[in-house]
DRENMAR-36741 format. One record per residue: residue number from 1; z, x negated, y of N, C-alpha, C, O, CB in turn. Coordinates in pm, whole numbers, plus 50000, padded with zeros to 5 digits. Each point is the difference from the previous one (the first is absolute). Glycine has a CB too. Layout:
REM residues N
@num->NUM, nup->Z, neast->X, nnorth->Y, caup->Z, caeast->X, canorth->Y, cup->Z, ceast->X, cnorth->Y, oup->Z, oeast->X, onorth->Y, cbup->Z, cbeast->X, cbnorth->Y
...
REM end
This chain:
REM residues 107
@num->1, nup->03388, neast->22467, nnorth->09008, caup->49887, caeast->50005, canorth->50090, cup->49884, ceast->49917, cnorth->49945, oup->50016, oeast->49883, onorth->49967, cbup->50140, cbeast->50150, cbnorth->50228
@num->2, nup->49730, neast->50030, nnorth->49796, caup->49883, caeast->49929, canorth->49950, cup->49947, ceast->49905, cnorth->50107, oup->50002, oeast->50031, onorth->50119, cbup->49941, cbeast->50164, cbnorth->49731
@num->3, nup->50011, neast->49692, nnorth->50106, caup->49937, caeast->49903, canorth->50087, cup->49863, ceast->49967, cnorth->49939, oup->49980, oeast->50018, onorth->49880, cbup->50246, cbeast->49885, cbnorth->50198
@num->4, nup->49681, neast->50050, nnorth->50005, caup->49872, caeast->49958, canorth->49942, cup->50023, ceast->49889, cnorth->49898, oup->50086, oeast->49914, onorth->50019, cbup->49794, cbeast->50150, cbnorth->50194
@num->5, nup->50044, neast->49938, nnorth->49681, caup->50009, caeast->49899, canorth->49895, cup->49909, ceast->49884, cnorth->50037, oup->49884, oeast->50020, onorth->50034, cbup->50169, cbeast->50156, cbnorth->49789
@num->6, nup->49999, neast->49704, nnorth->50170, caup->49919, caeast->49881, canorth->50026, cup->49914, ceast->49973, cnorth->49877, oup->50053, oeast->49977, onorth->49891, cbup->50122, cbeast->49925, cbnorth->50268
@num->7, nup->49695, neast->50101, nnorth->49859, caup->49911, caeast->49967, canorth->49888, cup->49933, ceast->49867, cnorth->50028, oup->49992, oeast->49955, onorth->50115, cbup->49969, cbeast->50290, cbnorth->49835
@num->8, nup->49991, neast->49693, nnorth->49943, caup->49942, caeast->49866, canorth->50010, cup->49882, ceast->49989, cnorth->49904, oup->49970, oeast->50092, onorth->49924, cbup->50255, cbeast->49810, cbnorth->50142
@num->9, nup->49710, neast->49982, nnorth->49938, caup->49891, caeast->49976, canorth->49906, cup->50048, ceast->50017, cnorth->49857, oup->49926, oeast->50048, onorth->49914, cbup->49966, cbeast->49794, cbnorth->50250
@num->10, nup->50233, neast->50119, nnorth->49808, caup->50050, caeast->50001, canorth->49863, cup->50044, ceast->50138, cnorth->49951, oup->49991, oeast->50027, onorth->49880, cbup->50080, cbeast->49741, cbnorth->50157
@num->11, nup->49976, neast->50322, nnorth->50052, caup->50046, caeast->50131, canorth->49951, cup->49913, ceast->50117, cnorth->50046, oup->50035, oeast->50115, onorth->49977, cbup->50194, cbeast->49791, cbnorth->50021
@num->12, nup->49658, neast->50065, nnorth->50068, caup->49915, caeast->50105, canorth->50056, cup->49950, ceast->50096, cnorth->49893, oup->50005, oeast->50122, onorth->50018, cbup->49927, cbeast->49720, cbnorth->50162
@num->13, nup->50022, neast->50104, nnorth->49710, caup->49947, caeast->50086, canorth->49893, cup->50106, ceast->50096, cnorth->49949, oup->49975, oeast->50120, onorth->49984, cbup->49865, cbeast->49699, cbnorth->49951
@num->14, nup->50279, neast->50129, nnorth->50038, caup->50109, caeast->50082, canorth->49947, cup->50048, ceast->50104, cnorth->50101, oup->50014, oeast->50118, onorth->49967, cbup->50056, cbeast->49689, cbnorth->49890
@num->15, nup->49954, neast->50151, nnorth->50267, caup->50057, caeast->50089, canorth->50101, cup->49899, ceast->50099, cnorth->50059, oup->50036, oeast->50113, onorth->50033, cbup->50124, cbeast->49706, cbnorth->50019
@num->16, nup->49715, neast->50139, nnorth->49962, caup->49900, caeast->50082, canorth->50069, cup->49899, ceast->50061, cnorth->49904, oup->49988, oeast->50123, onorth->49992, cbup->50041, cbeast->49733, cbnorth->50208
@num->17, nup->49899, neast->50060, nnorth->49727, caup->49890, caeast->50050, canorth->49918, cup->50048, ceast->50086, cnorth->49882, oup->49929, oeast->50091, onorth->49959, cbup->49942, cbeast->49708, cbnorth->50107
@num->18, nup->50246, neast->50172, nnorth->49881, caup->50051, caeast->50077, canorth->49885, cup->50098, ceast->50110, cnorth->50040, oup->50059, oeast->50064, onorth->49914, cbup->49911, cbeast->49733, cbnorth->49948
@num->19, nup->50046, neast->50226, nnorth->50268, caup->50094, caeast->50102, canorth->50048, cup->49951, ceast->50140, cnorth->49962, oup->49880, oeast->50028, onorth->50005, cbup->50187, cbeast->49822, cbnorth->50185
@num->20, nup->50027, neast->50236, nnorth->49772, caup->49961, caeast->50139, canorth->49967, cup->50011, ceast->50091, cnorth->50121, oup->49981, oeast->50121, onorth->49988, cbup->50096, cbeast->49841, cbnorth->49777
@num->21, nup->49954, neast->49983, nnorth->50351, caup->49998, caeast->50076, canorth->50126, cup->49907, ceast->49927, cnorth->50097, oup->49974, oeast->49881, onorth->49982, cbup->50265, cbeast->50208, cbnorth->49982
@num->22, nup->49711, neast->49980, nnorth->50139, caup->49919, caeast->49930, canorth->50100, cup->50080, ceast->49888, cnorth->50065, oup->50123, oeast->50009, onorth->50012, cbup->49747, cbeast->50202, cbnorth->50031
@num->23, nup->50061, neast->49684, nnorth->49998, caup->50065, caeast->49882, canorth->50059, cup->49934, ceast->49965, cnorth->50133, oup->49878, oeast->49983, onorth->50008, cbup->50182, cbeast->49931, cbnorth->49762
@num->24, nup->50022, neast->50075, nnorth->50334, caup->49954, caeast->49950, canorth->50129, cup->50033, ceast->49851, cnorth->50004, oup->50116, oeast->49962, onorth->49983, cbup->49917, cbeast->50265, cbnorth->50133
@num->25, nup->49866, neast->49690, nnorth->49905, caup->50023, caeast->49856, canorth->50012, cup->49972, ceast->49960, cnorth->50145, oup->49888, oeast->50016, onorth->50049, cbup->50050, cbeast->49943, cbnorth->49706
@num->26, nup->50164, neast->49989, nnorth->50311, caup->49988, caeast->49950, canorth->50137, cup->49972, ceast->49850, cnorth->49993, oup->50090, oeast->49923, onorth->49967, cbup->50067, cbeast->50259, cbnorth->50125
@num->27, nup->49720, neast->49777, nnorth->49940, caup->49964, caeast->49859, canorth->50006, cup->50037, ceast->49951, cnorth->50140, oup->49951, oeast->50053, onorth->50099, cbup->49859, cbeast->49972, cbnorth->49729
@num->28, nup->50277, neast->49873, nnorth->50180, caup->50057, caeast->49957, canorth->50127, cup->50026, ceast->49851, cnorth->50001, oup->49982, oeast->49932, onorth->49899, cbup->50121, cbeast->50293, cbnorth->50129
@num->29, nup->49938, neast->49723, nnorth->50088, caup->50043, caeast->49860, canorth->50014, cup->50105, ceast->49992, cnorth->50111, oup->50003, oeast->50083, onorth->50091, cbup->49769, cbeast->49831, cbnorth->49829
@num->30, nup->50314, neast->49985, nnorth->50070, caup->50108, caeast->49980, canorth->50098, cup->49948, ceast->49988, cnorth->50143, oup->50061, oeast->50054, onorth->50092, cbup->50070, cbeast->49833, cbnorth->49730
@num->31, nup->49759, neast->50044, nnorth->50196, caup->49948, caeast->49968, canorth->50133, cup->49922, ceast->50114, cnorth->50065, oup->49958, oeast->49988, onorth->50115, cbup->50032, cbeast->49777, cbnorth->49811
@num->32, nup->49990, neast->50345, nnorth->50003, caup->49914, caeast->50110, canorth->50044, cup->50078, ceast->50103, cnorth->50082, oup->50083, oeast->50072, onorth->49945, cbup->49772, cbeast->49893, cbnorth->49853
@num->33, nup->50117, neast->50042, nnorth->50333, caup->50069, caeast->50095, canorth->50087, cup->49983, ceast->50145, cnorth->49958, oup->50100, oeast->50071, onorth->49987, cbup->49868, cbeast->49768, cbnorth->50195
@num->34, nup->49907, neast->50208, nnorth->49795, caup->49982, caeast->50138, canorth->49955, cup->50071, ceast->50030, cnorth->49867, oup->50043, oeast->50112, onorth->49975, cbup->49737, cbeast->49889, cbnorth->50145
@num->35, nup->50230, neast->49897, nnorth->49794, caup->50072, caeast->50018, canorth->49872, cup->50147, ceast->50033, cnorth->50027, oup->50060, oeast->50083, onorth->49932, cbup->49782, cbeast->49757, cbnorth->49952
@num->36, nup->50215, neast->50092, nnorth->50215, caup->50141, caeast->50025, canorth->50035, cup->50017, ceast->50140, cnorth->50059, oup->50106, oeast->50061, onorth->49986, cbup->49927, cbeast->49693, cbnorth->50055
@num->37, nup->49863, neast->50297, nnorth->50024, caup->50005, caeast->50136, canorth->50054, cup->49998, ceast->50103, cnorth->49886, oup->50068, oeast->50102, onorth->50007, cbup->49817, cbeast->49820, cbnorth->50203
@num->38, nup->50037, neast->50050, nnorth->49688, caup->49985, caeast->50094, canorth->49887, cup->50118, ceast->49989, cnorth->49903, oup->50031, oeast->50095, onorth->49929, cbup->49719, cbeast->49889, cbnorth->50093
@num->39, nup->50316, neast->49901, nnorth->49975, caup->50111, caeast->49977, canorth->49905, cup->50103, ceast->50110, cnorth->49994, oup->50031, oeast->50048, onorth->49891, cbup->49934, cbeast->49716, cbnorth->50150
@num->40, nup->50090, neast->50280, nnorth->50073, caup->50101, caeast->50107, canorth->49995, cup->49944, ceast->50133, cnorth->49946, oup->50072, oeast->50075, onorth->49935, cbup->50041, cbeast->49814, cbnorth->50259
@num->41, nup->49761, neast->50137, nnorth->49832, caup->49937, caeast->50121, canorth->49948, cup->49993, ceast->49993, cnorth->49847, oup->50028, oeast->50098, onorth->49931, cbup->49836, cbeast->49928, cbnorth->50282
@num->42, nup->50097, neast->49857, nnorth->49736, caup->49992, caeast->49981, canorth->49855, cup->50138, ceast->50018, cnorth->49938, oup->50013, oeast->50059, onorth->49892, cbup->49791, cbeast->49783, cbnorth->50136
@num->43, nup->50300, neast->50107, nnorth->50039, caup->50138, caeast->50016, canorth->49949, cup->50037, ceast->50148, cnorth->49994, oup->50061, oeast->50045, onorth->49902, cbup->50002, cbeast->49731, cbnorth->50195
@num->44, nup->49902, neast->50301, nnorth->50007, caup->50031, caeast->50144, canorth->50002, cup->49925, ceast->50073, cnorth->49888, oup->50056, oeast->50088, onorth->49935, cbup->49981, cbeast->49900, cbnorth->50314
@num->45, nup->49838, neast->49975, nnorth->49730, caup->49921, caeast->50065, canorth->49894, cup->50060, ceast->49972, cnorth->49862, oup->49998, oeast->50087, onorth->49913, cbup->49796, cbeast->49891, cbnorth->50229
@num->46, nup->50260, neast->49901, nnorth->49839, caup->50062, caeast->49967, canorth->49871, cup->50116, ceast->50095, cnorth->49972, oup->50018, oeast->50044, onorth->49886, cbup->49916, cbeast->49714, cbnorth->50142
@num->47, nup->50144, neast->50275, nnorth->50075, caup->50113, caeast->50092, canorth->49982, cup->49950, ceast->50142, cnorth->49978, oup->50048, oeast->50070, onorth->49911, cbup->50095, cbeast->49783, cbnorth->50234
@num->48, nup->49761, neast->50191, nnorth->49937, caup->49951, caeast->50137, canorth->49994, cup->49927, ceast->50033, cnorth->49870, oup->50005, oeast->50113, onorth->49952, cbup->49977, cbeast->49880, cbnorth->50294
@num->49, nup->49951, neast->49909, nnorth->49697, caup->49919, caeast->50026, canorth->49881, cup->50064, ceast->49949, cnorth->49871, oup->49934, oeast->49993, onorth->49896, cbup->49867, cbeast->49995, cbnorth->50249
@num->50, nup->50326, neast->49977, nnorth->49861, caup->50070, caeast->49953, canorth->49881, cup->49985, ceast->50104, cnorth->49888, oup->50031, oeast->50118, onorth->50019, cbup->50134, cbeast->49752, cbnorth->50124
@num->51, nup->49788, neast->50085, nnorth->49742, caup->49981, caeast->50088, canorth->49886, cup->49863, ceast->50066, cnorth->49996, oup->49958, oeast->50049, onorth->49895, cbup->50284, cbeast->49991, cbnorth->50110
@num->52, nup->49686, neast->49962, nnorth->50108, caup->49867, caeast->50063, canorth->50005, cup->49888, ceast->49897, cnorth->50007, oup->49892, oeast->50020, onorth->49945, cbup->50211, cbeast->50176, cbnorth->50167
@num->53, nup->49926, neast->49693, nnorth->49955, caup->49902, caeast->49892, canorth->50015, cup->50077, ceast->49870, cnorth->50015, oup->50116, oeast->49998, onorth->50042, cbup->49712, cbeast->50156, cbnorth->50065
@num->54, nup->50105, neast->49737, nnorth->49860, caup->50062, caeast->49869, canorth->50013, cup->49946, ceast->49935, cnorth->50127, oup->49879, oeast->50002, onorth->50024, cbup->50147, cbeast->49973, cbnorth->49722
@num->55, nup->50062, neast->49967, nnorth->50333, caup->49959, caeast->49932, canorth->50123, cup->50033, ceast->49852, cnorth->49982, oup->50114, oeast->49964, onorth->49970, cbup->49925, cbeast->50245, cbnorth->50175
@num->56, nup->49860, neast->49707, nnorth->49875, caup->50015, caeast->49857, canorth->49977, cup->49946, ceast->49920, cnorth->50118, oup->49925, oeast->50051, onorth->50083, cbup->50058, cbeast->49987, cbnorth->49670
@num->57, nup->50058, neast->49834, nnorth->50252, caup->49951, caeast->49907, canorth->50103, cup->49954, ceast->49872, cnorth->49930, oup->50067, oeast->49951, onorth->49909, cbup->50089, cbeast->50146, cbnorth->50269
@num->58, nup->49730, neast->49851, nnorth->49866, caup->49949, caeast->49876, canorth->49943, cup->49969, ceast->49904, cnorth->50115, oup->49917, oeast->50029, onorth->50085, cbup->49988, cbeast->50092, cbnorth->49712
@num->59, nup->50163, neast->49765, nnorth->50204, caup->49979, caeast->49898, canorth->50102, cup->49871, ceast->49924, cnorth->49966, oup->49993, oeast->49932, onorth->49898, cbup->50258, cbeast->50046, cbnorth->50146
@num->60, nup->49647, neast->50034, nnorth->50043, caup->49870, caeast->49941, canorth->49971, cup->50003, ceast->49847, cnorth->49999, oup->49922, oeast->49938, onorth->49928, cbup->49973, cbeast->50263, cbnorth->50174
@num->61, nup->50194, neast->49739, nnorth->49976, caup->50009, caeast->49855, canorth->50003, cup->50054, ceast->49944, cnorth->49868, oup->49958, oeast->49894, onorth->49955, cbup->50076, cbeast->50116, cbnorth->50292
@num->62, nup->50058, neast->50063, nnorth->49692, caup->50063, caeast->49954, canorth->49876, cup->49926, ceast->50044, cnorth->49875, oup->50026, oeast->49949, onorth->49891, cbup->50189, cbeast->50056, cbnorth->50227
@num->63, nup->49692, neast->50089, nnorth->49895, caup->49933, caeast->50059, canorth->49883, cup->49849, ceast->50011, cnorth->50022, oup->49947, oeast->50110, onorth->50015, cbup->50263, cbeast->50017, cbnorth->49932
@num->64, nup->49721, neast->49759, nnorth->50054, caup->49857, caeast->50002, canorth->50031, cup->49913, ceast->50067, cnorth->49893, oup->49896, oeast->50057, onorth->50033, cbup->50142, cbeast->49736, cbnorth->50095
@num->65, nup->50002, neast->50203, nnorth->49745, caup->49916, caeast->50054, canorth->49893, cup->49972, ceast->50149, cnorth->50019, oup->49885, oeast->50043, onorth->49999, cbup->50208, cbeast->49785, cbnorth->49847
@num->66, nup->50012, neast->50251, nnorth->50173, caup->49984, caeast->50144, canorth->50016, cup->49926, ceast->50030, cnorth->50130, oup->49915, oeast->50088, onorth->50005, cbup->50296, cbeast->49954, cbnorth->49863
@num->67, nup->49823, neast->49884, nnorth->50238, caup->49935, caeast->50021, canorth->50130, cup->49849, ceast->49977, cnorth->49990, oup->49922, oeast->50077, onorth->50056, cbup->50290, cbeast->49853, cbnorth->50060
@num->68, nup->49748, neast->49966, nnorth->49815, caup->49858, caeast->49971, canorth->49982, cup->49934, ceast->50105, cnorth->49911, oup->49890, oeast->50047, onorth->50030, cbup->50157, cbeast->49707, cbnorth->49998
@num->69, nup->50019, neast->50283, nnorth->49863, caup->49944, caeast->50098, canorth->49907, cup->49967, ceast->50132, cnorth->50070, oup->49898, oeast->50063, onorth->49970, cbup->50233, cbeast->49830, cbnorth->49845
@num->70, nup->49954, neast->50148, nnorth->50278, caup->49979, caeast->50128, canorth->50069, cup->49937, ceast->49982, cnorth->50138, oup->50002, oeast->50091, onorth->50083, cbup->50193, cbeast->50001, cbnorth->49792
@num->71, nup->49749, neast->49787, nnorth->50149, caup->49920, caeast->49974, canorth->50119, cup->50076, ceast->50029, cnorth->50130, oup->49945, oeast->50059, onorth->50093, cbup->49852, cbeast->49995, cbnorth->49772
@num->72, nup->50329, neast->49905, nnorth->50140, caup->50081, caeast->50023, canorth->50119, cup->49961, ceast->49898, cnorth->50106, oup->50026, oeast->49880, onorth->49984, cbup->50166, cbeast->50214, cbnorth->49876
@num->73, nup->49746, neast->49953, nnorth->50247, caup->49956, caeast->49911, canorth->50107, cup->50077, ceast->50024, cnorth->50129, oup->50007, oeast->49911, onorth->50085, cbup->49768, cbeast->50083, cbnorth->49810
@num->74, nup->50281, neast->50125, nnorth->50121, caup->50079, caeast->50035, canorth->50118, cup->50134, ceast->50053, cnorth->49954, oup->50008, oeast->50072, onorth->49900, cbup->49785, cbeast->49980, cbnorth->50236
@num->75, nup->50311, neast->49914, nnorth->49937, caup->50131, caeast->50057, canorth->49970, cup->50058, ceast->50057, cnorth->50128, oup->49966, oeast->49951, onorth->50108, cbup->50071, cbeast->49887, cbnorth->49702
@num->76, nup->50048, neast->50260, nnorth->50184, caup->50045, caeast->50063, canorth->49875, cup->49888, ceast->50082, cnorth->49936, oup->49917, oeast->50060, onorth->50067, cbup->50317, cbeast->49947, cbnorth->50023
@num->77, nup->49769, neast->49992, nnorth->49778, caup->49909, caeast->50084, canorth->49922, cup->50087, ceast->50073, cnorth->49898, oup->50079, oeast->49938, onorth->49930, cbup->49719, cbeast->49904, cbnorth->50102
@num->78, nup->50186, neast->50288, nnorth->49961, caup->50073, caeast->50079, canorth->49902, cup->49899, ceast->50058, cnorth->49901, oup->49910, oeast->50076, onorth->50038, cbup->50275, cbeast->49980, cbnorth->50130
@num->79, nup->49832, neast->49908, nnorth->49706, caup->49915, caeast->50055, canorth->49895, cup->50084, ceast->50095, cnorth->49917, oup->50117, oeast->49972, onorth->49970, cbup->49738, cbeast->49821, cbnorth->50025
@num->80, nup->50086, neast->50319, nnorth->49969, caup->50070, caeast->50095, canorth->49914, cup->49932, ceast->49997, cnorth->49864, oup->49879, oeast->50020, onorth->49988, cbup->50187, cbeast->50128, cbnorth->50209
@num->81, nup->50014, neast->49827, nnorth->49700, caup->49951, caeast->49992, canorth->49863, cup->50047, ceast->50122, cnorth->49923, oup->50111, oeast->50049, onorth->50019, cbup->49890, cbeast->49699, cbnorth->49990
@num->82, nup->49913, neast->50300, nnorth->49903, caup->50036, caeast->50107, canorth->49907, cup->49931, ceast->49970, cnorth->49869, oup->49880, oeast->49975, onorth->49997, cbup->50149, cbeast->50198, cbnorth->50189
@num->83, nup->50047, neast->49828, nnorth->49706, caup->49946, caeast->49968, canorth->49868, cup->49928, ceast->49865, cnorth->49998, oup->49897, oeast->49985, onorth->49935, cbup->50080, cbeast->50260, cbnorth->50021
@num->84, nup->50079, neast->49657, nnorth->50116, caup->49946, caeast->49865, canorth->49998, cup->49879, ceast->49977, cnorth->50088, oup->49945, oeast->49890, onorth->50000, cbup->50142, cbeast->50098, cbnorth->49776
@num->85, nup->49870, neast->50112, nnorth->50299, caup->49882, caeast->49988, canorth->50085, cup->50035, ceast->50023, cnorth->50147, oup->50092, oeast->50076, onorth->50030, cbup->49764, cbeast->50000, cbnorth->49779
@num->86, nup->50072, neast->49859, nnorth->50281, caup->50016, caeast->50025, canorth->50143, cup->49936, ceast->50135, cnorth->50030, oup->49882, oeast->50021, onorth->49973, cbup->50117, cbeast->49728, cbnorth->50085
@num->87, nup->50080, neast->50343, nnorth->49996, caup->49948, caeast->50133, canorth->50034, cup->49991, ceast->50023, cnorth->50150, oup->49935, oeast->50095, onorth->50045, cbup->50161, cbeast->49989, cbnorth->49742
@num->88, nup->49969, neast->49831, nnorth->50291, caup->49995, caeast->50014, canorth->50145, cup->50045, ceast->49870, cnorth->50063, oup->50070, oeast->49920, onorth->49938, cbup->49972, cbeast->50330, cbnorth->50047
@num->89, nup->49918, neast->49729, nnorth->50141, caup->50048, caeast->49883, canorth->50072, cup->50009, ceast->50030, cnorth->50148, oup->49925, oeast->50081, onorth->50054, cbup->49973, cbeast->49769, cbnorth->49774
@num->90, nup->50196, neast->50082, nnorth->50236, caup->50020, caeast->50012, canorth->50144, cup->50012, ceast->49858, cnorth->50053, oup->50082, oeast->49922, onorth->49953, cbup->50034, cbeast->50308, cbnorth->50030
@num->91, nup->49801, neast->49737, nnorth->50116, caup->50003, caeast->49867, canorth->50059, cup->50057, ceast->50011, cnorth->50141, oup->49959, oeast->50086, onorth->50078, cbup->49842, cbeast->49838, cbnorth->49783
@num->92, nup->50294, neast->49989, nnorth->50170, caup->50057, caeast->49997, canorth->50134, cup->50126, ceast->50082, cnorth->50012, oup->50039, oeast->50072, onorth->49908, cbup->49735, cbeast->49895, cbnorth->50179
@num->93, nup->50290, neast->50020, nnorth->50028, caup->50123, caeast->50074, canorth->50027, cup->49964, ceast->50144, cnorth->50035, oup->49927, oeast->50025, onorth->50096, cbup->50192, cbeast->49764, cbnorth->49985
@num->94, nup->49931, neast->50303, nnorth->49840, caup->49971, caeast->50143, canorth->50021, cup->50132, ceast->50077, cnorth->50007, oup->50103, oeast->49951, onorth->49954, cbup->49674, cbeast->50028, cbnorth->49924
@num->95, nup->50220, neast->50142, nnorth->50178, caup->50122, caeast->50081, canorth->50006, cup->50048, ceast->50039, cnorth->49860, oup->49922, oeast->50009, onorth->49905, cbup->50006, cbeast->50078, cbnorth->50320
@num->96, nup->50200, neast->49937, nnorth->49766, caup->50061, caeast->50041, canorth->49873, cup->49932, ceast->50125, cnorth->49945, oup->49978, oeast->50011, onorth->49880, cbup->50240, cbeast->49890, cbnorth->50194
@num->97, nup->49749, neast->50193, nnorth->50014, caup->49938, caeast->50125, canorth->49956, cup->49869, ceast->49974, cnorth->49927, oup->49966, oeast->50071, onorth->49905, cbup->50140, cbeast->50048, cbnorth->50288
@num->98, nup->49821, neast->49781, nnorth->49850, caup->49872, caeast->49966, canorth->49935, cup->50024, ceast->49948, cnorth->49858, oup->49933, oeast->50042, onorth->49905, cbup->49965, cbeast->49905, cbnorth->50320
@num->99, nup->50198, neast->49963, nnorth->49761, caup->50031, caeast->49945, canorth->49867, cup->50053, ceast->50109, cnorth->49907, oup->49965, oeast->50004, onorth->49882, cbup->50084, cbeast->49773, cbnorth->50223
@num->100, nup->50036, neast->50311, nnorth->49949, caup->50055, caeast->50110, canorth->49918, cup->49889, ceast->50089, cnorth->49948, oup->50002, oeast->50040, onorth->49884, cbup->50211, cbeast->49955, cbnorth->50250
@num->101, nup->49690, neast->50035, nnorth->49952, caup->49889, caeast->50087, canorth->49960, cup->49920, ceast->49935, cnorth->49888, oup->49963, oeast->50067, onorth->49904, cbup->50026, cbeast->50028, cbnorth->50328
@num->102, nup->49984, neast->49775, nnorth->49780, caup->49924, caeast->49929, canorth->49897, cup->50077, ceast->49997, cnorth->49867, oup->49942, oeast->50018, onorth->49893, cbup->49950, cbeast->49842, cbnorth->50286
@num->103, nup->50238, neast->50118, nnorth->49830, caup->50083, caeast->49994, canorth->49880, cup->50016, ceast->50137, cnorth->49936, oup->49991, oeast->50013, onorth->49878, cbup->50131, cbeast->49791, cbnorth->50219
@num->104, nup->49902, neast->50297, nnorth->49985, caup->50014, caeast->50137, canorth->49949, cup->49879, ceast->50043, cnorth->49919, oup->50013, oeast->50071, onorth->49900, cbup->50130, cbeast->49984, cbnorth->50297
@num->105, nup->49740, neast->49903, nnorth->49846, caup->49875, caeast->50039, canorth->49933, cup->49994, ceast->49950, cnorth->49856, oup->49922, oeast->50051, onorth->49920, cbup->49964, cbeast->49946, cbnorth->50302
@num->106, nup->50195, neast->49903, nnorth->49746, caup->49997, caeast->49941, canorth->49865, cup->50115, ceast->50045, cnorth->49910, oup->50005, oeast->49965, onorth->49882, cbup->49883, cbeast->49839, cbnorth->50218
@num->107, nup->50203, neast->50274, nnorth->49954, caup->50117, caeast->50042, canorth->49921, cup->49972, ceast->50132, cnorth->49931, oup->50086, oeast->50052, onorth->49929, cbup->50068, cbeast->49828, cbnorth->50228
REM end
């Protein structure tokens, strides 16, 4: 069973920017209620898109460099990367169908 990959300031470039498949990055924090609501959806997407897209989670409290670089001011924030570039973003807790549509557009 695929699970979201934990990314950090130290492995972000390797796991996200150099990925040969689209990557969904869930920017989150332990204390964030809406992040906890989106968490199970992100887990489901990791299973559903195994082999087609990479699903990752980045804790903003533990990884300030990447959070600052991508101007993350509200969480949860989901950024979709393709070929090392941000191609889409979703801010806030949204339905699974919305995230799937955004991700499908990049596959």
